[in-house]
N, C-alpha and C positions, 0 to 999 in steps of 0.2 A: 191302326193308323187311319185318319180320316183324310180323303184326298178330295181336292176341289178343283174342278176343270170347267169353269164357267164359259169359256170361249174355246172353239175347236183348236186342238194342238196341231202346230205348224210343221214341225220337224219330226223325221223318223225317231230321233234320239229321244224326244220328248215322249212320244207314243210308247216307246220301248219302256222307259221308266215308269210311267203311270199304269202301264199294263202289268209290270212287276209288282207295284205297290197294290194294285187292285186285288192281287191274290192274297194279300195279308188281310187278317181279320180286323174289323173295326174295334175300338176299345183299346184298353192298355194291355191286353193279353200279350201281344207281340211287342209293340212299342206305342206308347201313348204320345200321339203327335198329330199335327195337322199340316199336310203338304198342299199349298195353294199355288196354282199356276199363275204367276204374276211376272210375265216376261219384261225385261228392260232392255231397250235398244238405244244406241247413241250414234251421233255423227250422221254425216250425209249418206254413208253407205248403209245406215240402219243395221250396224252390227250388234249381235246379241252379247249383252254383258252377264245376263243371268236369265234363268228360266222360270224359277219358283222360289218361294219363300217358305221356310220351315219353321213352324212354331212348336215348341216343346215347353213343358212347365218351367224349365230353367232359363229359357230365353228364346232367341230366334236366330236363323242362319239363312244366308242367301245361297241358292243352289244353282249350279251350272251343269247342264248335260251336254257333253261333247261326244261326237262320233269320230272314231278313228277310221279313216277311208283309205283303202288300197294299201294298207300296211297291217302287219300282224306280229305278235311276239310280246315280249315282256316290256312294259312301260316303266321307265325310270323317271320319276318326278322329283323335282327340286323347287325350293322356295324362290330361287332366282335363276334366270337363264332358261334356255330351251330345254324342253323335255325331249327325251329319246326313246326309241323303240328298237329292239333287237332280239335275236333268237335266244339269248341266255342273259346271265348276269352282267356281262360286260358291256361297254358303250356300244350303242348302235347308231343308226341314222336319226336325223332330227324328226320329231314327231309332227305330222301334218294334220291339223285339226280342221273339221268342217267349218267353213266361214272364215278361214284364215288364222294364222298364228300357230304358235307351238307351245304356249304357256297360257292357260286361262286365268291365272291369278290376278293380273293387273285388272282385267274387267270386273272380276268378282270384287276386288277391293273397291272400285268406284261404285259398283252396285250397293255394297254395304254402306258406303258413305251416303249414298242417295236415300236408301231406306231410313238410315239414322236421322238425317235432316228431315224427311217427310214425317216421321213419327214425332220428332220433337216440335215441329211446327203445329202439329195436332194436339200437342199437350202430353204426349206420352214419352217416357224415358226408356229407350230400348236397352241400355246397358251394353255389354260386350256383344257384338254380332259376329258370329262364326261364318265360315265359308266352306261349302261342300262341293266338290267336283265329282261328278259320276261319269265314268268312261264306259262308252258302248262300243261295239264292233269286235274285231277279231284280236281281243286282248286276252293273252293267256295267263299273264302275271302282273304284279306290281311290285316296284321298289321305291320306297320302303314297304314291306309286307303289310304293316298296319296302316299304311296310308296317312300317317301323321306327319306333316311337314312343319308343325310348330307355329306359334302365334295365331292359332285358330284356323289354320288352312288344313282341311282334311280331303282325301282323295279315296274313292271307293269304286269298286267294279260293280256291274249290273248283275249281282246275285244277292240272295237274301242275307247271307252272313256278313259279306263285305258291307252292304248297305247298313245293316243294323249297327255294325261297329263304327262306321263313319257318323251315323246319327248320334250314337251315344258319346262319341268323342266331341262332336260339335255341341252337344248339350252340356258336356263337362266344361268346355271352354266358355260358353255363354253363361253358366251359372256361377263362375268364379267371382267372389266379392258381390253377389247379387243379393240385396237385402230382402227381396220378395219374390216369390214365384209369380208366374203369369197367371192371372185368374180368368174365369170365363168371360167376365166383362172386359178385361184387358185385351184378350184375344179378338173379341168381336169388334172392339174399337180400333185395334191395330189393322185388321183385315179391311175394315171400311176406310181407314186413313190411307192405306196403300193403294186404294182404288179398284179393288176387285169387283167386277160386275157380277150380277145374279145373286143368288140366295147366300146369306151368311149363316154359318152353322148356329143351330139353336144351343141354348144353355145346356140342355140335357145332353146333347151329343158331345159338347166340349167336356162337360163333367165326366162323362164316360171315358173320355181320352186321358183322364188323370189331371186336368186342370181344376184346382180348387174353386169352388163356387164363391162369387161375390157379386152383389148386385150393383157395386160402385167401381168405377175405374180407379185403381190403386196405384198405377204406374205413372203418378204425376210427381214432378221433381219435388213439390213441397211435402210430399208424403214419403218419398224414398229417402231424402236427405236426412231427416231425423232418425229414421229407421237405420240408416248406415252408421250414424254416429253414435247411436245409443247401445248397439250390440252388434256382434259379428253376425253374419248370415246364418239362419237356422235352417238346417236341412233334415229331412226325415230320416228315420232309422234305416240303416242299410246303405246309406249313400256316403261314401268315403269323402271326407273334406279335402279340398285342395289346399296345398301349402300357399301362403301368401307370398307375393314377389319380395325378393330381398330389397334392401334399401338401395343398392347399386346395380342391381340386375335389370335387364330389359324386360319388357312386357311380353310374357309368353305364357302359353297354356302348358300344363304338364303333360298333356297328351294321353292321360289315362282313360280308359273306356268307362269305368264306373258303372255300378248296378243301376237299374232303372228306379225311378221314383215310386214308392208304394202308395197307391191311392188310399188303401184302407188305414195305413198308419196316418196319413194327412187328415182323414175323416175323424179318427179318434183324437187326434190333437185338437181339431176344430171343436169336437163336442166338448172336450174338457175345458177349452177356452170359454165356450158359451156358458157352461155351468159356473165357472169361476166368476165371470162377468155378472151373471145374474145374482149370484150370492153377495158380491160386492155391492151391487145396486141396492139389494134389500137391507144390507147393513147400513148403508148410507142414508136411506130413506127413513128408516125407523126412528132414529133420534130426531130428525128434522120434523117428522109429523107429530111427534109427541111434544115438542117444545113450542111449536108455532100454531096458532089457530088456522083452520082452513082458509085458503086465500081464493080470491075470485079467479075464475078461470081466465087465462090469457088466450086471446084468440090466436090461432096458428097463422104465421105469416103466409101470405099468398104465394104460391108456386109459380114463378115466371119463367121456368125452364121450358124449352120447346117440347111438344109431345113426342114421345118416343114411338117407334114402330112396334107393332104387335110382339109380345114375347121379350122386348128389350127392356132392361131396367136399369140402363146406366145412360149418362149424359156426357159427352166428351168435350164439347166446345161451348164457350160462354156460360160457364157455370157461376152460380153466385159466389161471393167472396168467402162466405162461411158454409160449413156443412149443414144439411137439412137437420131438424130437431130430432129425427129419429135415426141419424146416421151414427152407427156404432162402429163403422170401419169395416163391416162385413164379417160374419162368422164370430159375433160377439167380441169384436175388437181385435181378433187374431191378425188381421192385415190392416188395421187402422193406425193412425198416428197416436203413439203413446201419450202425447201431451194434450190430446183433445178429450173432451168428456161430454156426455149428453147434457144439454142445457136443461135446467129445471126452472120452474116458475118461481119468481122471488116471493118471499112470504109478505104478507100484508103488514104495513108499519104498525108497531106496537104504540098504544097511547102513552103519552108522557105522564110520569107519576111525580107528584110533589114531594120535595125533600123535607124532612122533619126540620123543625126551627133551628135545632142546634147545629145542623149541617148546612144551612144556607149561607151564602157569602154575604159579608157586611157591606152595607151600602157605602159608596164613596162620598167624600165631602163635596158639597155642592154650594155655590153662592147663594146666600138667603136674601131676599128682597128686604128693604128697610121696613120696619114695623112688623115683620113676620115673627111669629112666636115659635117657628119650627126649630128644633135642636139639630146640631151637626156633629158627626165623629170626625174631627179634623186632626186627631193626634197623630195617626199613621201617615196621612198625606203630608203633614207639616214636616215630619222626620224626613221623608223621601225628598222633599223640596230643599231642605238644608243640605242634604248630601249631594244633590245636583249642582247646587250653588258653589259648594266647595271644589268639586271636580272641575267646574268651568273655571274657576279662579286659578287652580293649578295648571290648567291647559294654557292659560293666558301667560302665566309666568314662564312656562317652559318655551313658548313661542318667542318671548322676548329674550330669554337666554341664548337661544339658537341665533337670532338675529344679531345679537351683540358679538357672538363668536365669529360669525361670518365676517362682520365689518372689521373686527380687529385682525383677522387673517389677511384681508385686503390690505390694510395699512402696512403690515409687516412685510407683505410682498413688494410693496412700492418702495420701502426703505431698503431693499436688498437683502433682508434677512432670509436665510435659507430655511424653508419650512418643509415639513414632510410632504405637503401636497406639492410644493415646487420640485422637490427631488423626484417624486414619483412622475411628475409631468415631464422632467428632463430626461428620464431613463428611456432608452429605445424600446419600443414595443417588440415583444418576442413573437416572431411569425408562428402562427398555429401550424402543427403538423398535419399532413393530409390524413383523412379518415381511414385510408386504406392504400393498397398498391397502385401505382401510377403506370401510365403507358411506358413500356420498355422493361418493367420489372419482371424478374424470372422467378419461378418456383419449381422445386423438384418434388414430385410426388411418385412413389413406387418406382423410382429409377428413371421416370420420364420427366425431361425439362420442359416446362411450359413458359411461354413468353407472352406477356399481356400486350395485346395490339389495340384493342378499342375497349372503352369502358363508358358507361352512361348510368346515371341515377335519376329517377323520377319519383314523384310523391303520389303518383296514381297509376293504376294499372288500366284504366279505361282508355281505349284506343291503342293498347299495346298487347292485344291477344286476338285470337280468331276462333270462330265456330262456337261451340258450347261454353268453352272457357271464357270467351268474351261476354256471352250472356250471364255467366256466374259473376263476373266483376261488375256488371251493370247493376246488380242488386247487393253484391257484397265487395266493395272496392278495398284494395289493400292500403295500407299505411305507408309503405315504402317498397320501391322496385329498383334492384341493382342488377345490371346486366353487363356482361363482358364477353369479348372474343379473345381466346387464347390460341396461340399456335404451337405445334408440337410436331415431332417426327415419330412415326411408328414404322419399324422395320425399313427405315430409310426413306419413307414416303411422307410427305407433308399432310397434316390433318389440322382441321379447324375445330375448336372446342367452344360451343356456346353454353355460358353458365348464366342462369337467371335465379336470383334469390328474392322471394316475394315474402314480405312480412305483412301478415294478416292482423286484425285487431285482437284475436284470441286464438288459442290452439285448436278449438273445435272447428272454426271456419278454415284453419290452415289444414287440418286433416280432410275437410270436405273438398278443398281445392286440389290436394294431392291425389285423392281417389278419383276426381273427375279427370285430371290430367293423365293419370295412368291408364285410363280407359281408351282403347283404340278407336279411332274416329271421332273423338270428342274435341279435337283442337288442342291449343297450347298456348303458353306465353310466347309472343312473337320474338324470335331471335333478332339481333341487330342486323344480320344480313338481310333478313326480310324487310327491314325498315330502311334499307339503302346504305348501311355503314360498309366501308371497305377498307382494306389495307393491302400493301404489297403482297401478292401471292395469295389473295382471298379468292374463293369461289364466289359465283354470283348467288348461290343459294345452297343450303343443306340438301345433300342427295344420298339416299340410302343410309340415313343417320341412324345411329344407335342411341338409346335412351337410358337414363338413370334418373332416380329422384330419391329424396330423403327429406325428413322432417325433423326439426328440433325446436320444440315449443311452438311459437307462432310463426316460424320461418320455414318456408318450403324452398328447397334448392332443386332446380330442374337442370339437367345437363343433356345436351344432344351434341354428338361427334360425327364428323363427315370427312371424307377424303378431300383435300383441298386441290389436288392436281388431277390430271387425266388418268393416271395409273391408280389402280385400286389393289389393296392388299387383302389380307384375310379379315372376315367380319369379327373374329374373336379379338383382334388387335384394337378395333375401334370399341368393342365392348369393354376391354379392359381400361382404355383411356376414359370412356364415360364414367366408369366406376371411380377412377382416380380423380376426375374433375369435381367430384363432390367435396373433396378436401382443399380445393384451391381457396386462397384468401379472397375476401369480398370487401363490400363497402368502400369501393375506390372512387376517386374523382379524376376525371380526365385532366392529364397534366397540361394539355393545351387549352 
């Protein structure tokens, strides 16, 4: 592992962590990764939210190192609520962390969102961001023993085995549904975007840590989206794939540790890809060179990109719209966009050849001046003229017939004769049925009764989303957006269920939307509570919501559930209601 500490470490907990990591060997022999000291503080009290950022080939994680003061024993960690410490497995007293608080996960969540926004503003797509908490001090044990709290939260103690397990599980979460590994250029660009001072690791150092080499930044949204749509994430041999989330399940990591990425296997795959790419280029170039004469050389376009620093071969911001002429996507196209190809010079235009006399088109008849001796071929033209005249005459006759029928119908209506048109006009119009359920309707799904409280339909998704999902709609707007708020009771407690059905132009863009919305920290379609909708008993906003999503063709359904009152029940109840909400009817219109 490569450690980067450009500024002096400020806390004893930080110094203890980096001292432990300094004892590890560099390179991927122990664990291929980069741990960069990038502290984040917030608020007027300048409280620490995180202390470092961890880069692994599968993704990134934010790290918090907390010191347990004046307490000792086994720490019991939980996703929500205060952590405790006691002499054994039973409940103990509330844990007191240096700097305040008893649960560091809220600060880590904000730190992960800050890192995601910063990287996206710099043109990098971070994917899933894991969160790792390292406990220092008189901590004799940890519950759960593996430190996996689910949904990307990992806890580790300050010893080699626990730290390696925490890093491996964080890498597993970050690598879920990740279409590309982080390359050397991506890591260098990410460290620079996050604002680390001092020296940035060289390409050789990062390649030694297991990051595949690429001279170009590949973690751009325009390169990741086609890779995610065309194929499932490719992982090297020995890496156990993670099961995809179920249609109705919440976003969670499976918590497995997973073997390390094998750099030798990645290198073999890259070499094979280079050979295949070169062979394909030779096959494509052979017939082109044989069929066309040599063309004049086209001067290469001038490179207007800003000069890079010594040893840096990538450009992050203000890149030209298209790739440079020699851009093969890195490693012979292994990490490139499958839809792009290396541009080739256009062949010189071929001289036009004359057709033989028997294949030449016949000249059209043209008017001949008086006294001219030129001959014309007017037989074909005269025939076409006669056909046009006949058609025009038939059109005039049809028009006269229509006018006469209309006049006759008006006369009969004035005389009191009942006609088909009058009968149709006298019949009362049948009101059209609503397109879907209206406010007050109920639906029963899996034994739970849902009542429709608010419904709204829009023809655009712009202005009805936030964070990265809003940016997605700015370039790929939906064709229809149906949102509703349903109420229900779970274990005797009221809940609110937000259902959003988004119809995209095609299934491919719908799949891209669902993948983005399923990613933690990427934002979502705005629920109606967020836009100010209310009903009797409704909360001001969704709090501690559970999530579920599904896709059917070009339509994506997104459900979020939250407790509506002050009392809260078990999370499993909200989870079940979120899954059931995917089956609620939609396409409704507000009855009011």
